[in-house]
N, C-alpha and C positions, 0 to 999 in steps of 0.2 A: 603301296598301288591299288586302287580299289579293283572290286570284285566285276567281274563281266561274263557274257556265256559266250564261250566260242564254236561257231560253226565253220564247216568247211566247205565252200560252194562246190558246185562240182557243172555248172555250164552258166554262161552270164545271167540267164532265166533264175537260177537258182540265189544266182546273188541275188536278183534284185526281190523277190519272193521272201528272201531271208531278212533284209533290209525293212522292207513296208516301206511306209513311212515316218517309222521310227525319227526322234531327233538325235535320240540318243545310241542308233547302233551309227558303224565304222564300218565301212569297207577295209581292209588290212592287204596294203599290196606289198612293197618292200620292205614298209616300215621303218624305216631310214630316219623319219619325223616322228613319225604317231608314236611307236614304241617309247622314245625317248620323254617325248610329252606326257605321257601318262605315268612311265615310272616317276617322273617329276610330279605328278599330281596337276598338268597344267592342263589336261583332257582327262574326262572320266566315262568314257563310253559303257552301256549297259550291256552290247554285243558289238561284238567282231564276225565280219564276217572275210573269213581267209579267201583269195582270188587265187591263189598257187594253184589250184586245181581246175579251173574255171576254165581252161583250153583259147585263154586269151593272149600269148604269145605267137610270134611269129613277125617275120618280115615277107612283102609282095610286092616284087617292084613290076608296073607297069607300063607302057607305052610313054606316059606323061605324067606319073606319080607314082609315089613308095609311099605304102601302105604299110605303118608298123604297130601290130599289137599293144594294148594298154600293159599285160604284162613281162614284154620284152624288159630285158634289163640293159642298162646304160653298156656293161661289157658288151652284149651282145652286138647292140647297135654298133660300135666301136670296131668291133674283129671283124663285123660281117663285109664280105668281100661285094654282095651286093648293095649295100649303102655307099661302100667305099666307091665304087664304078660310078654311082648314077649322082649321089649328092656328097663329092670328099666332104665338105663344109661340117656336114652334121655329123659325119663318124669322128671328124678331128674333133668336134663340140662335146661328147659322148666322151671321148677320151681323156678331157680334161676335166670331169666331173667329181668331185671331193678325191675320193685314193680307190685303192684297188679293192678295198674291202666294200667301201658305199658302193663302187660300180658294181660290183659283182649280187649286189643285193637289190639296189635301189630299182626302179622299176618306170619308163618316159610316162606310164600311166597317173603313176603315183605321183611324180614332181609335178606333170603338168596340173593333175587336182588340186596341189598343192597351193598352186598360183605363189610361191616365195618370191618376194621382189628379186631377190639375186640368184635365184635359181636361172639354170644354163640355156634349159630347151623353151621357155617363153621366146626367146628370141630370134629361134630359128622359126617357131612355129610362126612369126610375124613376117619375117622376113620372105618365108617360103608358103605364103598364103594358104598356110595349111587347113584343113576340116576336123574339128574334131568330132568323131563318130561316137555316141553314145548309145543307150540299150533303145532311147527314145527317138532320137532327131539326131539330125548333125545342125554344128556349129563355128561358123568362121571362128577364124583366130582372132580375131580384133574383137569381135565380141564375146568373145570367151575370159577374156581378164579384163576385172571389173574394179580390181585394186589391190591392198595388202591384204594378203589373204585371201581375196575374194575370187570366186568365178560364178559365170552363169550359168552352172550345177542347179537342176531343183531339187531336193532333202528323195534321196532314194537312187537317183538318176548314176548310172555308173558307164564311165569310158570305157568302149571297149578298142577302140583304137582310134593310129588319129596319122591321116592322108596328107602327103606332102608335096607339093607342085614340085617336079625336078627341072631346076634353073640349066642353063647353059655353063655358070659357073660360080662358086661361092666360094665364100671366107667367114671364119669365125676369130677374132681378136679379142682378149680377155684380158683383165689385169683382177688377179684373184687375190683374196685374201692370202694372207699367208700360213695360216693353219687349218682353217677351214675350205679353201678352195674355195667359197664361194665367189662368186665375178658381184667386184669392187664395181666393176664394169665389166659389162663385154657387149659385144658389137656383132651381130651376123649382117652379113651381106649380100643377095643375092643378084648376078644378074639373068635376066628373060628377054625373051628377042625382043621387045619395045620397050624394056623398062628396066632400073634398078631397084631394089626393096632393100631398107636396111632396119634391122630389130634391133632394140634395145634391152637389154635387164639391167639391174645390179644400181643403176643409176639413178631411177623414179619409186615412188610407190608401187608401181606396177608397170609392168614389161609395156613399152611403147616402140611406133613408127615414127623413127625421125625423115618426116616426108621435105621438110624444109632441105635436106641433104640431097636428097632424092632428088629434089628439082635440079638440083644442079648436074648431074651427070655424071659420068664414070672418070671423065679424065679433070676431077677438079683437084687442086694443090693444095687451097687454102680454107679452110672452114670458120678461121676466126671471124667473117663478119656474118657468118649464116644463124638465123633465127635459132635460139636454145631458150624454151621457157622451163626455169630454174625452180618455179612455184614449189612445184612438186618433188624435186627432188631431195634425194637424203640426204643427212647432215648427223654425223654421226661421230665415235670415238677413231673409227677407222679410216671415213672423209668426208669434207666439209663437201658442199652442195658446189661450190665454186671450184672446188677441186676435181668433184665429178665429170662438171663439165667441161673441164679441161683433157679430163684421162677419152672423153667421150670423143673430143674432135681428134686426136690422137689416133687413137682404137680406131677409130672410122677412118681416117687417110688411111692406115695401115693395111685395114681388109679391103678400102677399095683397090689399094696398091696391089694387092694380091690376086685380084680378078683378072 
């Protein structure tokens, strides 16, 4: 492990000030991805800014939205009665992330910022028309995930909270990797008054909305003829692109059925 300077932020402003514009500084949230990467010499930041004291935890439910602080742990989202009442599918998703150790350390902001193509939360952000709040601006979920471990954040920009629209019903279906519990394919479906939205993770290089399936409405029984571009689908030792496409159709039907 390389040497680095460690500092603990006392507020979001303090964290951003400590980071500055340095490309060698990193924010430390739950550390479930960053710390193993540092230990394996895959990343070598010169400064780590610990966010655990920055006051970014908490869950706030409004009339139409639920807002979750960036440092709120997966376990807290899963156990929250507020989340379970407002968006049961989101609490169910959080309960399926990794294992108990990961859920008790990992944070929603850290997961979203990492933009892992197999993470669970991105599917929910897209399906629930979420807004990512940072220290500088608001970013629509559909403009946030740009590709494999790529997002719309600028250097030093800090996620402070994530705002989800509350649907009438929601459901998350996932085919997990048996070891890591990452989504080989995960589908989050949400009904709103006039529409259904479907967010997909694990299948491609980045999370995406399956709009063609959305256009077929809530009562669809067969997705075999619904358009699906597999050109960016993942193809690895866990599942081929073709198998992921099959999983996507099966899981989408299950999620829509639960709605």
